[in-house]
C-alpha positions in Angstrom: -2.7 9.9 13.4 -4.7 7.5 11.3 -7.0 10.3 10.2 -4.0 12.3 9.0 -2.7 9.4 7.0 -6.0 8.7 5.4 -6.3 12.5 4.5 -2.9 12.5 2.9 -3.6 9.4 0.9 -7.0 10.9 -0.3 -5.4 14.2 -1.2 -2.6 12.7 -3.1 -4.9 10.4 -5.0 -7.2 13.3 -6.0 -4.3 15.4 -7.1 -3.0 12.5 -9.3 -6.4 12.2 -11.0 -7.0 15.8 -11.8 -3.8 17.7 -12.0 -2.4 18.8 -15.4 0.7 20.6 -16.5 0.6 22.8 -19.6 3.6 23.7 -21.8 3.9 25.9 -24.8 6.0 25.4 -27.9 6.7 28.5 -30.0 8.2 28.5 -33.5 9.6 32.0 -34.4 9.8 33.8 -37.7 12.5 32.6 -40.0 13.9 34.7 -42.9 15.8 33.0 -45.6 17.8 35.0 -48.2 19.0 33.3 -51.3 21.3 35.0 -53.7 21.7 33.7 -57.3 24.2 35.0 -59.8 23.2 34.6 -63.5 24.5 36.0 -66.8 22.0 38.8 -66.7 22.9 39.9 -63.1 22.3 39.0 -59.5 18.8 37.9 -58.3 18.0 37.9 -54.6 15.1 35.8 -53.3 13.8 36.5 -49.8 11.5 34.0 -48.2 9.7 34.8 -44.9 8.3 32.1 -42.8 5.6 33.4 -40.6 5.7 33.0 -36.8 3.4 30.3 -35.5 2.6 29.2 -32.0 1.4 25.7 -31.0 0.0 24.9 -27.7 -0.2 21.4 -26.2 -0.5 19.9 -22.7 0.9 17.0 -20.8 -1.4 15.2 -18.3 -0.1 13.4 -15.2 -2.0 10.4 -16.5 0.9 9.8 -18.9 3.6 10.0 -16.3 4.2 6.2 -16.7 5.6 7.0 -20.2 8.4 9.0 -18.6 9.0 6.4 -15.9 9.2 3.7 -18.5 12.1 5.3 -20.3 13.9 5.9 -17.0 13.4 2.5 -15.4 13.3 -0.1 -18.2 17.0 -0.9 -17.9 18.2 -3.7 -15.6 19.9 -2.8 -12.4 19.8 -2.5 -8.6 17.9 0.2 -6.7 17.6 1.2 -3.1 15.1 4.0 -2.3 12.9 5.4 0.4 9.3 5.1 -0.6 5.7 5.5 0.6 3.8 2.9 -1.3 1.8 -0.4 -1.1 -0.6 1.4 1.2 -3.1 -1.3 2.3 -6.5 -0.3 3.8 -8.8 -3.2 4.4 -10.5 -5.7 6.8 -9.0 -8.1 9.3 -10.3 -11.6 9.7 -9.6 -14.6 11.9 -9.5 -18.1 10.5 -9.9 -20.9 13.1 -8.5 -24.2 11.8 -9.7 -23.4 8.3 -13.1 -21.9 9.3 -14.3 -18.3 9.5 -16.4 -19.4 12.5 -14.6 -19.3 15.8 -14.4 -22.5 17.9 -15.9 -22.4 21.5 -12.4 -22.0 22.9 -12.0 -18.8 20.9 -15.5 -17.2 21.1 -14.2 -14.6 23.6 -12.4 -13.2 20.5 -15.6 -12.7 18.5 -15.3 -9.4 16.7 -17.3 -6.9 14.6 -16.2 -7.6 11.1 -16.9 -4.2 9.6 -15.0 -2.5 12.4 -12.0 -4.8 12.4 -9.3 -3.4 10.1 -5.8 -3.8 8.6 -3.6 -0.9 7.6 0.0 -0.8 6.4 2.5 0.7 4.1 6.2 0.3 2.9 8.9 2.9 3.6 12.1 1.3 2.2 12.7 -0.8 -0.9 15.8 -2.7 -2.2 15.3 -4.4 -5.6 16.6 -5.6 -8.9 14.9 -4.8 -12.2 15.3 -7.4 -15.0 13.5 -5.4 -17.6 10.7 -2.9 -17.9 8.1 -5.5 -16.9 9.6 -7.6 -14.2 11.3 -6.8 -10.9 12.1 -8.4 -7.6 12.4 -6.4 -4.4 12.5 -6.6 -0.7 10.8 -3.9 1.3 10.2 -2.8 4.9 7.3 -1.0 6.5 4.6 -1.2 9.2 1.4 -3.2 9.6 -1.5 -2.6 12.1 -4.3 -5.0 12.7 -7.3 -4.1 14.9 -10.1 -6.4 16.1 -13.1 -4.7 17.6 -14.2 -7.3 20.2 -17.9 -8.0 20.8 -17.5 -9.5 24.2 -16.9 -7.7 27.5 -13.6 -9.4 28.1 -10.0 -8.3 28.9 -7.0 -10.3 27.6 -4.6 -10.6 30.5 -1.0 -9.7 30.2 2.2 -11.7 30.9 0.5 -15.1 31.3 1.9 -18.5 30.4 -0.7 -18.7 27.7 -3.4 -16.4 26.3 -5.9 -15.8 29.2 -8.8 -13.4 29.7 -11.2 -12.2 32.3 -14.9 -11.7 31.8 -15.9 -8.3 33.0 -19.1 -7.0 34.5 -18.8 -3.9 32.3 -20.5 -3.0 29.1 -17.7 -1.6 27.0 -18.4 1.1 24.4 -15.2 0.1 22.7 -13.0 -3.0 23.2 -10.1 -3.2 20.7 -7.4 -5.8 20.6 -4.7 -4.7 18.2 -1.1 -5.6 17.1 1.7 -3.7 15.3 4.3 -5.5 13.2 7.3 -4.5 11.2 6.5 -6.1 7.8 9.2 -7.4 5.5 7.8 -8.8 2.2 9.8 -10.2 -0.7 7.9 -9.2 -3.9 7.9 -10.7 -7.4 6.4 -7.8 -9.4 5.1 -7.8 -13.0 3.6 -4.9 -14.9 2.2 -4.7 -18.4 3.1 -2.1 -21.1 1.2 1.2 -21.1 -2.2 1.1 -22.6 -3.7 3.9 -24.7 -4.6 5.8 -21.4 -1.0 5.6 -20.2 -1.8 3.1 -17.4 -0.5 -0.5 -16.7 -1.8 -3.7 -15.1 0.1 -4.8 -12.0 0.5 -8.1 -10.3 2.7 -8.5 -7.1 3.0 -11.6 -4.9 5.5 -13.3 -2.6 6.3 -14.3 1.0 5.9 -11.9 3.9 7.4 -11.9 7.4 6.4 -9.8 10.4 8.3 -8.9 13.6 6.2 -7.9 16.6 6.5 -4.4 17.8 3.6 -4.1 20.1 0.3 -5.6 21.3 -2.4 -3.3 22.6 -5.8 -3.4 24.2 -7.9 -0.3 24.4 -11.1 -0.2 26.3 -13.7 2.6 26.7 -16.5 2.4 29.2 -18.6 4.6 31.4 -17.2 3.0 34.6 -13.5 3.1 33.8 -13.2 5.7 31.1 -10.5 5.3 28.4 -8.0 2.5 29.3 -4.9 1.3 27.5 -2.8 -1.9 28.1 0.3 -2.7 26.2 2.5 -5.8 25.6 2.3 -9.2 27.1 -0.6 -10.8 25.2 1.2 -13.9 23.8 1.1 -12.6 20.2 3.5 -14.4 17.9 6.9 -12.6 18.0 7.5 -13.5 14.3 4.8 -14.3 11.8 5.1 -15.5 8.2 2.9 -16.1 5.2 2.1 -14.9 1.7 0.4 -12.0 0.0 -1.1 -11.0 -3.4 -1.7 -7.6 -4.9 -3.2 -6.8 -8.3 -4.6 -3.7 -9.9 -4.7 -1.2 -12.7 -3.0 2.2 -12.6 -2.2 3.0 -9.1 -5.1 1.3 -7.4 -5.9 -2.4 -6.8 -6.7 -5.0 -4.1 -4.6 -7.0 -1.7 -4.8 -10.2 0.4 -2.5 -11.3 3.1 -2.5 -14.6 4.9 -0.2 -15.6 7.8 0.5 -19.3 8.0 1.6 -19.6 11.6 -0.6 -19.2 14.7 -1.6 -15.7 15.8 -0.6 -16.6 19.5 2.4 -18.4 20.9 2.3 -21.0 23.7 -1.5 -21.1 23.7 -2.8 -24.6 23.0 -6.5 -23.4 23.0 -5.6 -21.0 20.1 -3.7 -23.5 18.0 -4.7 -23.1 14.4 -6.0 -19.5 14.9 -4.6 -17.5 12.0 -4.7 -14.0 10.6 -6.1 -13.1 7.2 -6.7 -9.6 5.8 -7.9 -8.2 2.5 -9.0 -4.8 1.0 -7.8 -2.0 -1.3 -4.2 -1.0 -2.0 -2.7 2.2 -3.4 0.6 2.3 -5.2 2.7 -0.6 -6.6 
């Protein structure tokens, strides 16, 4: 599924960069006949304007010019969308430090293989003018930590508990899926000479837990999946920032509450992610 999503994003981005639409404008022959009556008789003047053809093209790079005319007026809007696509890295912050405390070392992860992916599907907003808009949106957010240790987080415990396994896992992934609901304060500049804008978007974000998931792959046990019951926060809240030029930029998301509930040893363990974003 993720490969399909990444392929669609790449294909759409490539098309937006290189596609062009051409249009022809044709001016046809015009014949003007002027009749003038004088004392010596009638004189008829005939003027023929030759046919000429002008050809010009419109590039998709200038599509913001059209959108600007359509969207500059104040008003409410409610639309389905596929935008704010975040592709980046997931990080844990342990009481303000990127180094995990001894109590949390079982959650050590491979930084380059731990990821965050998400997008918005619905948007309700109010535009004040062509540059400024406030909107609430809803979508999904996935976070994956590729664990280094041969451990298994245990399900349905009073607090986050794990077992140390005598198995060398080829893959040990601890992931979460949240419904994300951000409130965005969005500003964009006027079009530049290339037809693009600068964008800045920031605001609070809330997440509602959908699923927790552990996937392990080993020679001994094959491919195993365990779902739910990992003491993940049922609701998380924090803030985000997006900035960029054209349709591409960067994002950062920080969740202020703890990643796990009812787990004193994980108190102060928070989730932070950053990376590239497509679409504003």
